[in-house]
C-alpha positions in Angstrom: 106.1 110.9 63.4 108.1 108.4 61.3 109.5 105.3 63.0 113.3 105.3 62.8 114.9 102.5 60.8 116.6 99.9 63.0 120.4 100.1 63.1 120.8 96.4 62.5 118.8 94.1 60.3 116.0 92.2 62.1 115.8 88.4 61.6 117.5 85.4 63.1 120.2 87.4 65.0 119.8 87.3 68.8 118.4 90.5 70.3 121.0 93.0 71.4 123.8 90.9 69.9 125.7 94.1 69.0 125.4 95.6 72.5 127.0 92.9 74.7 128.1 89.3 74.3 126.6 86.2 75.9 127.5 82.5 75.9 125.2 81.2 73.2 123.8 77.6 73.7 126.0 75.0 72.0 124.4 72.8 69.4 122.4 69.8 70.6 123.0 67.1 71.6 125.1 68.5 74.4 127.1 66.6 77.0 127.4 69.4 79.6 125.4 72.5 80.5 122.2 70.4 80.3 118.8 71.6 81.3 115.8 69.3 82.1 112.4 70.4 83.2 109.4 68.5 84.6 105.9 68.0 83.1 103.1 66.4 85.2 101.3 65.4 82.0 101.0 69.0 80.8 99.1 69.4 77.6 101.0 69.6 74.3 99.8 73.2 74.0 101.5 74.2 77.2 104.7 72.4 76.4 104.7 74.1 73.0 104.4 77.4 74.7 107.9 77.3 76.3 109.5 75.1 73.6 108.5 77.7 71.0 110.7 80.4 72.6 113.2 78.4 74.7 113.6 75.1 72.9 117.3 75.7 72.0 118.1 76.0 75.7 116.2 72.8 76.7 117.7 69.3 76.5 115.1 67.0 78.1 111.6 66.9 79.6 110.8 64.6 82.5 107.4 63.1 83.2 106.8 63.4 86.9 104.8 61.4 89.4 104.1 58.6 87.0 101.6 60.9 85.1 102.3 59.1 81.8 100.4 56.2 83.4 97.2 58.3 83.3 97.2 58.9 79.5 96.6 56.8 76.5 99.6 55.3 74.7 98.9 57.4 71.6 98.8 60.7 73.6 102.2 59.8 75.3 103.7 59.0 71.9 102.3 62.3 70.5 103.9 64.4 73.2 107.2 62.5 73.1 107.3 62.7 69.3 106.8 66.4 69.4 109.7 66.9 71.8 111.9 64.7 69.6 111.1 66.9 66.7 112.5 69.8 68.6 115.7 67.9 69.5 114.5 67.4 73.1 114.9 64.1 74.8 112.3 62.6 77.2 112.8 61.1 80.6 110.5 58.6 82.3 110.8 60.3 85.7 110.3 58.3 89.0 107.6 56.0 87.8 110.0 53.0 88.0 109.6 53.2 91.8 106.0 52.1 91.3 107.1 49.2 89.1 109.9 47.8 91.1 107.7 46.2 93.9 106.1 44.1 91.2 109.3 42.3 90.5 112.0 41.9 87.8 109.6 40.8 85.0 107.5 44.0 85.5 110.7 46.1 85.3 111.7 44.6 82.0 108.2 45.0 80.6 108.3 48.6 81.7 111.6 49.2 79.9 110.3 47.6 76.7 107.1 49.7 76.7 109.1 52.9 77.6 111.2 52.3 74.5 108.0 51.8 72.4 106.5 55.1 73.8 109.5 57.1 72.9 111.3 57.6 76.1 115.1 58.2 75.8 116.1 58.4 79.5 115.1 56.1 82.3 115.3 57.6 85.8 116.2 54.9 88.4 115.0 56.5 91.7 114.8 54.9 95.1 113.6 57.6 97.5 110.5 55.6 98.5 111.4 52.0 97.7 114.2 50.1 99.4 116.6 48.6 96.8 120.1 47.3 97.1 122.9 49.1 95.3 123.7 45.9 93.4 120.1 45.8 92.1 120.2 49.4 91.1 123.4 48.7 89.1 121.6 45.8 87.5 118.8 48.0 86.4 121.3 50.5 84.9 122.7 47.6 82.8 119.1 46.6 81.8 118.3 50.1 80.6 121.4 50.1 78.5 120.5 46.7 77.0 117.0 48.2 76.2 118.7 50.9 74.2 118.0 53.9 76.5 120.0 56.1 78.8 120.1 55.2 82.5 120.0 58.1 84.9 119.9 56.8 88.5 118.7 59.2 91.2 120.8 59.4 94.4 119.3 60.5 97.7 121.1 61.9 100.7 118.5 60.1 102.8 117.9 56.4 102.9 114.3 55.2 102.7 112.9 55.2 106.3 115.9 57.3 107.6 114.8 60.8 106.6 116.7 63.5 108.4 120.0 61.6 108.6 122.2 62.8 105.7 125.2 60.7 104.7 127.7 62.2 102.3 129.7 58.9 102.1 126.5 57.1 101.0 125.9 59.6 98.2 129.4 59.4 96.9 129.6 55.5 97.1 126.3 55.1 95.2 127.2 57.7 92.6 130.5 56.0 91.9 129.0 52.5 91.8 126.2 53.4 89.3 128.6 55.3 87.0 130.9 52.2 87.0 127.9 50.2 86.0 127.4 52.4 83.0 125.0 55.2 84.1 124.7 58.0 81.6 124.3 60.7 84.3 123.5 60.7 88.0 120.6 62.7 89.3 121.3 64.2 92.8 118.0 64.6 94.6 117.8 68.0 96.4 116.0 66.6 99.4 118.5 66.5 102.3 120.9 68.9 100.5 119.0 72.0 99.5 115.6 71.1 101.0 116.4 70.1 104.6 113.9 68.5 107.0 112.1 71.1 109.1 113.8 74.1 107.4 112.4 74.0 103.8 114.9 75.4 101.4 116.4 78.1 103.7 119.9 78.6 102.2 121.6 78.9 105.6 120.6 75.3 106.2 121.8 73.8 102.9 124.2 70.9 103.2 126.9 72.4 101.0 129.4 70.0 102.4 127.8 67.1 100.4 127.8 69.2 97.3 131.5 70.0 97.5 132.5 66.5 98.5 130.6 65.0 95.7 131.9 67.5 93.1 135.5 66.9 94.3 135.1 63.1 93.6 133.0 63.0 90.5 133.4 65.1 87.3 130.7 67.7 86.8 129.6 66.3 83.4 128.3 63.1 85.1 126.2 64.9 87.7 122.7 66.3 87.3 121.5 68.5 90.2 117.8 68.9 91.1 117.2 72.5 91.8 113.5 73.3 92.3 113.9 77.1 93.0 115.6 79.9 91.2 117.9 80.5 94.3 119.3 76.9 94.1 119.8 77.2 90.3 121.6 80.5 90.7 123.9 79.1 93.5 124.8 76.1 91.5 125.6 78.2 88.4 127.6 80.6 90.3 129.5 77.8 92.1 130.2 75.5 89.1 129.8 77.7 86.1 127.5 77.4 83.0 128.4 73.8 82.3 126.6 72.5 85.4 123.6 70.2 84.6 120.3 71.3 86.1 116.8 69.8 86.6 114.0 72.2 87.6 110.5 73.3 86.9 109.5 74.6 83.5 108.7 77.9 85.1 112.5 78.5 85.7 113.6 77.5 82.2 114.0 81.1 81.0 115.8 82.1 84.2 118.3 79.2 83.9 119.0 80.0 80.3 119.5 83.7 81.0 121.8 83.0 84.0 123.7 80.3 82.2 124.4 82.5 79.1 125.3 85.6 81.0 122.3 87.4 79.4 121.5 88.7 83.0 124.0 89.6 85.6 124.1 87.2 88.5 127.0 88.6 90.4 128.2 92.1 91.4 130.0 93.5 88.3 132.3 96.5 88.1 130.9 99.1 85.8 132.3 102.3 84.4 131.9 104.5 81.4 
């Protein structure tokens, strides 16, 4: 039986483009609607697997748990260079927390080497290390001076005070680091979407912090950690496709589909 000819030419056109519209990804570099995923030193082959199909929807990749410290400089450069070739930036992740206890000199050396290795974004996290807000702002300025983008992480919990969420603390810190020149602010999900003793049960989410923070700080400055598809979907439905999301690489396709409207995420009226 002969195979029928396709009704539209096959090629670079997005699948089903003549059937229903979606919001196509805007050209990179973007300033809103950003997506970042994590890599715990995944092989270049694995990274290529998802970049090959979903690279246009991915803005940055974050090395997690200091895993770049486990590899040779040449291997880190190889992976980061590949990502750059695909118009994808690279974030240092939380490794700075392991550097800070060694003092200011070590921090500056870390920034210099990060630049050499091809990192674009330096995350300034403080979930496990006590640091004053003034020092955090000073690191923001040092990252800028080193020619990279500072992305401080803000925690709902203070170190040693897990379980006591403070919305005013989150807002105060976010405003201070942005004033110091932060590129974006990463909002740690712990204490907001992942609550002590409840996991990520949606009925226990601290939505009040989300809404209070969003009412004070423009969405383009905020990056939300969302380590489950449920959290990603809630944030997209709450703030729209321009919300900035950080998640696992396993959720990249879901985020892109939800963000573009390729897959329905709300009840829609349908009639023929």
